[in-house]
N, C-alpha and C positions, 0 to 999 in steps of 0.2 A: 861555542861548543861547551857542553858541561864537563866538569873535571873528571879525569879517569880515576881508577881505584887507587893508583899510586898517589895521586894528588889528595884524595880523600884521607888516606892514612897520614899524609904529611900535614894537612891543614886541620885535621880533626873533624869529628862528626858535627860539632856545633857550627864550625865555620862553614862546612859544606851546606848545612841546612839554611844558614843565613844567606848564602849565595843563591840557593834555589828560590828562597822567598823573595830576594831582591829581583831576580829575573822575572818571577811571576808578576811582581808589582810593575815592573817595566813594561811587560807585555800587556797587562791590563790597562795601563795608562795609554799605551799606544793604540789599543783597540778603542778606548774611550775617545781618544783624540780623533781617530778616523771617523767614528760615528758622528762626532760633533761637526767635523768638517763636511761630511755628507749632508747633515741636516742643514747647515748653513748654506751650502750650495743649492740644495733643493728649495730652501726658503727664498733665496735670491732669484732663482728661476721663476718661482711662483709670483713673486712681487713684480719683477720686471716684465714677465709675460703678461700679467694682468694689466700693467700700465700701458704696455704696447697695444693691447687689444682695445683698451678704453680710449686711448689717445688717438688711434687711427680714425681718420674721417670715414664715416659710413659710405659705402659705395652706393651710388644712385642706381636704381633699377632702370634698365633700358626698356622703355615702353614705346611701341610703335605708335606714332601720332595718328589717331583716328578719331574723327568727330562724327557721330551718327547724324545723318542729315536731318532727322526729325528735331534735333535740338535747335535748329534754326527757324522753326516754324511754330506758331502758336497752335495751329490746328492741322493735324496730319490728315491729308486727303487720300483715301484709298482708291483702288482701281474700280472701274465701272464697266468691265468687259473690254475685250481686245479687238482692234481692227488692224488692217494691213497698213504698212508704212507708205505705200504708194497707191494711187488710184482709189482713195478712200471712198467707202469703207472696205470694199471687196477686191481691191487690186485690179479694177477694170482698166483694160488697156495695157496691162503688163503681164509678163510671164517670168517664171522662176528659171533662169538660165543655168544655174548651178545650184543644185539642192544640197541641203544639209547631208553630210556623209559622203557625197559624191567627190571622189578624189581626196578623201579625208577633209573635206570642206567643213568648217565649223559654223557656217551660217547659210543664208540664202542670198543669191545674186539676182536682184530684180532689174529687168530690162524692159524697155518699151517695145510693144509689138510692131512698131513702125521700123525698127531695126537701126543699126548704126548708132550715131550720136543724136538721133532724133529726140531722145529723152533728156539730153543735156539741159540742165536748168529747171527740170520739172520739180514740182513740190515734193518734199519729204515730210511726212506727218508722224507725230508721236503716236504710238499704238494704243496708249491708254493714259490715264492720269499719272503724273509722276513728277520727279524733281531732277533737274539737270545737275549732274555731278561732274561733268567734264564737257568742254566745248572748245577744242583747240586744233590747230594744225600740228601734227606730230611728225610730218615728213615721211620719208621712206616710202614703203608701199601702201601706207595708210592715208596720208593726206589729212584732210579735215575730218575730225572724228567727234561725234556727239554721243554721250553716254547718259542714260536716264534711269534712275531707280524708281521702281513701282512697288507700292505697298499694297499687297493683296489683302492683308489684315495686319494686326499688331505684331505678328510673329513672322509671317512669310513674305519675302520680297523677291523680286526678279529684276534683272537689269536688261535694258535694250541698248544696242549699239548700232550706230549708223555711220558708215565710213565712205571715204572717197568723195565727200560732199563738195559741191562747187562753192556753195556759200553756207555760212552758219548764221542763223537768225536768233539764237538764244545765248544766254550766258549761264555760267555755273551758279547754282543756287536758286534759279528761277523755278517756279511751279508752272507746269504746262498741262493743260487739260487735254483729254483724248481728242485727237483730230487736229490739234494745233500744228500749223506749219512750223518746223524747226530748222529747215535748211532746204537745199536743192540738190538734185542729182548731179554728180560730177564725174570727172575722168582722172582725178588726181594729176591735174596739169598735163593731160594727154598721155599718161602712162598706160591707161586702159581705154577701151571703148566705154562710153558713159554707162554707168549702172550704179545701183545702190547695193553695197555689201551690208547685210543686215544680220545681226545676231541677237539671240535671247539667252541669257545666262541665269542659272538658278543659284549661282554663287556670286554675290555682289562684291565688287571691288577687286576682282582679280586683275593681274597684269594684262596689258593689252593683248599679248599673245602674238601669234603669227598668222592667224586666219585659217590655218590648216594644221591638223594633228591627228594622230591615230587615237590618242587618249582624249575622249570627249567629256571627261569629268568636269562638271561645272557648266556645261553647255546643254541646251535642249534644242530639239528640232523646232525652228521658229514657226513654220507653217502648221505643223501638227498642234503645237501649243496654242496658237491663235484659234484654230478650228475648235479645239476643246474648251476654249474660254471666251467665246464671243459675247456672252452676257454675264 
């Protein structure tokens, strides 16, 4: 606290002024010290923060592994019209037992007109030129599945899928020309009466899915597509 009037009279005007001046010097030194401390703290934060940022190992970008199929081939072969996957080229001797959209079906189910399992082991043909991207038994309700990517041009591709096959006659990475036999009609080890579950997708590389769905994004009506693209 500053001196009262009684103290002023007792110490004298000069001594009072001296005390005030000394107090101001003390306050000024304190303020300067605080500013310097804040500057030092800020400088340390800047230095160590920069060191921390530069010394931290850069995080690797997570990239989904995907290799375009055309990278594996010297010459990309485009489609040359579409045929049916059974009874080539016009599905002679077969009928569409469950059409696309029926019961939310995402493909066509091709059965032999003779009924029952009379078509078990019948040939399955690739619908047009393409490259096999998958050919394995995935179990469950699918069994043996073959997936083929077809390049209509350098930009547009579609994918065909053949499921419940009794046998698989191709391997991933193979080129197959239109009408090549790629497998045989099966029953998924007796789970169903023999038939071919067949899909066409305009989004290549989607998950296998469930074969049925209300949302048909990425799928097209196979029979309508083939009829519109015979040549």
